[in-house]
N, C-alpha and C positions, 0 to 999 in steps of 0.2 A: 261295547261301552265306550263312549268318544271322549278321550283325554282333554282336561280344561286347557282352553288356550293359556299359552303362558302370557305374560304382560312385556309389553315391549316396555325397554330398560333405554331409558334415552341417556347419552353418553355423559361424562361424569366432566367436567374442567370448563367446557365451551358456555359463554358466558358475554354478555354484550357489556363494553367496558364504552364509557366518556372518550369521547377525540373532542366532543366543544359544549357549550354549553348549548343542553338540549338533543344532543347528536351523539348516535352512538353507533360502535361496530362490534359486528361479529363475526369474529376471527375462526377459519378453521385451521389447523395447520396440522399437514406442512401445506397445504394449499392447492395440491396435484388434480389428477382426476377426480370429477367431482367431488369434491374437497373445497365450497365456494365463500367466501365471506357473504352476509347481508349487513343491515343497516336500521335501525330507527330513528326516526327526527319526531320529537315531541315535544306540544308547551300548551299550555291552554287549557288541558284536558281533550287533545288532539292527536292523533297519530299516525304517523306514514313511515311502515314497513318496506323498507327497498329487497326487495329477492326473499327467495326459501331456502329450502335449504332439497336437498335428493333423496334423502331417508323417510322414513315416521318417526323412528329415535329420535334421532337428529330433528325432524321439525320441529317434534311433542318438548327437544330440551329449547328449541329455540322459544317456543311457545311459551313458557316458564320463563324463560328470560324477559320476554316481551310483557306479562303481566307483573310482574317485579317491576318493572319503571310505569307500563302503563297498566290498569289496570282493570277498567275498559277494554284493553287490546288496542291491535289500529282501526282507523277508520278506512287505511287504503290500503293496500297491497300491489308494491310495484314492481314488474317481472323487467330485468330489463333485456332479457331476448330467451327465445324459446326453449336453452335446455334444459333438460330435465333438474340439473341439480342445480338449477334458480327456480323454480315455480314447482316443484313437485310437492311442496309443501302449503298449496295455496289452500288446503280443502281443508288442514286446523285454523283456516282466518276467515275463511269467508264460512257461511254469505254476509257473518256480521259486516264486515270489510268488501270493501268494492275495493276488485281486482283488477289493477289499467296496467295497458301494455301498447306498447303502440301497434298499428293495425295489422300490418302484417303477421307481428307474433302472436295473435289470438290462431289466424289461419295456418301457420306452424305448427304452435304448440296439438293443435284438433287433429293434424295429419299428420302427425310421427308423435302424439300418441306415447305409450309406455314403453317405446321401443327402448330406450337406453337401458334400462333392467334385460333386455335380455341379450344386450353386447359384455353383460357382466353378471351372468345369473351365480357370479357363488355369493353375490354382495346380497345381505337381507338385509332389503327394502324395506321389507314390511308390507302392509296396507295403505296400496296408495290410489286417490279417485282424484282422478285432473279437475281439477277446478279452472276454468276457460277464463281467461278475462274478461269482465260484465263492460268498462269503458274501454273503451281504443280510440286513438286519436294520432295528426299529421303533427309531424312538425314539432310542436311548442302543447304543452301543458301547467298550467299551474297550479295548485293544488296547496293550500294550508294549514297547518298544526300552529292555531294559538297563532300568536307574533312572528314566526316562522315559516314563509316561503320555500317552498318545493319544486320547482322549478325542471320540471319534465321536458328535453333536451333528444329528439330523433335526431343520431347522427349516423347509423350507416347508411349504406353497407359498410358494415367495419369488419367483428370477429362472424357478425351474421351476417345476413340480409335486412335486417331490421334489428337496430343496438336502439338502447334508450341512455341516457343518463339521468341522474340526479343529483341538482345543485340546488344546497342549502346558502345564496348569497350571503343571509346577515352574519354568517357563522366561518364561509367563503371554504365548505366542505365538498367536496365531488364525490358522489359515489359513479364508478366508471362502468359499472361492469366488467365481459369480458373484454371491453375495448382495448384495457389497460389493465398492466400485470407485475404481481413483485415477490421475484426470486424464482418463476413458472415459464418455461417457455410459453408466446403467442400463438395462440390457434387461427389459423384467417382462412381454413378449406371453404368454410359455409357460406364466406364473407367476402373480402375485397381485401387484398393486398394495397391498392392506391387509394383505396374509401378510409382502410384506416390511416395511415397517413393523413388524411383531410380532417378526419375525426382527429387525430391528437391533439393537430392543431387548431383546431377549434376551442378544444378544452385548456391546450393549454392558452389562451388568450381571454380564458374568465379568471387568471388569477386564483390557481385554488392553493390553500393554505398548506391541509388538510387532503390526502384521494385516498381513498379505501377503496383499490386495483377487484377482480371478481374472484382473484384468488392472489395467497399471498396474504407479506403484512403488511399493513397499512405503512404508511410515507406520506412522502411529500410529492409538487411538482417533481419532483427529480428519479418520479414514477414513469412518467409521463416520458420525457429525456430517454429512461433506458427501454421500456419496449418500444420508442419511434428507431433507438441505435441497432436494435435486433433486428426491426423490417426493414432498415433500408440494406444494412448489411442482406439479410438473405433477395433483398430485389435485385441488389449487384451480381447473387450468387446464381441467380435464377438470368440474369443477363448473361454470365460467362456460360453457363452449361449450354444456351437453348443456340449462343451462336459458336458454341465446337460441337454440337450435335448429341450430348446428353442425356441422356430421362433426366424426367427427377428421382429416381433412384441414385441413378448413376453419381448425380451431381450432389446428393445426398454421401453418397460413402466417399467421393473424394473432396465432403467440406473440410477445414481447420474448423473448426469453430472458436477457436479463437477467447477472447472475455464470454463468451457467451457456452461454453463448457459445462460450469456449473449450475445452471438453469433447469430443473426441476423440467423434466416430460420434451428431453431434447429430439425424440420420435420425430415429434411434431414437424421437423424438417422437411423430412417427405411428403407431406399432406401439403405443407405450407409453399412448398415447390409445386405442387399441382397445381393449386391455385396461381401463385402468381407467371409461371409458365403459362396459362389459360387467358390468362391477361394480357400477358404481353403478345399470343398471338389474337386481340382484338376480343376476348370474350370479357362481357359485359360486368361492371363491381356487381356481384353478390345475384351473379345469372348462376343457373342450376349448374350440376358439377356432378360426375359419379362419384361422390361419399366413399361407397361400398370398394371401390377398389382403390382409391389413397386409404384408403384407411388400412386396407391387407395391405399394399406397400406396404403402410407405416409397421403392420404390426412384422411384418417380415423382415425388417429393417430392426426394429428393438429384437428380435429373438424370441418373440413371442410377445400375447399379450399384455398393452402398459397394467399396470397395477392400478388398482381405485379401490380405496380403502372409504366411502360413505359408507 
């Protein structure tokens, strides 16, 4: 006799909190690997959800919170990029909601599938059905929730080859996906160092008052500055290491993280240096790189697989 399946319990304590009128953030502390943020914009009976979450239990919690504020659920789900922590919860809102993403994000999602689950098999991912975007775009797309506009801006390559941010100009709130980080080490292995710096300049020019990063606590424009500071340090480190004939791993071993030592997931430095070295050697922003090899070196630098508490 087969035992009945146990119900998936949603994590307690996670909630959508207002960061402006009609605009909410879903923060997942401490914000390390696969603990991403999401957001909700709602007015006039319409709602836009920005990103979902990694596991079934967390997706169910996010859904509870969304329905508490928008009882009919979101009309649109925006995926800022293809990584599983931002998209695996799509199926808990589709097909009622139209899933929206940059054009390449859809193909990258389809290619990567549920690969993230195999990277951390000890995580209780639950039942995940990949729901690919129904609507894709290039450059810009404007969604509306009542009298609020949600401007989707394609700013990548940055964190990945195709990154989208969501800007709510009436409230001066910016949802950055993983282009901006808060208390967490940025990660550009699959995107671009130079592209990230260009994207940050574009985001700063919007003049946001509230910045909801992809990971870590919500803040203001100082989060853009802090992300840029790390990336400029990374770029200088890569230039010095390449000049001195060091490998990315050797450069990371010799580096003094200084002010960045307190950032979560500092092991990402090795992977980031692989991207930075590649671009110094002429690799195009967002071009394919040996992710498995770079990730393997990062694991060796860390002394084991980084912790994932999704």
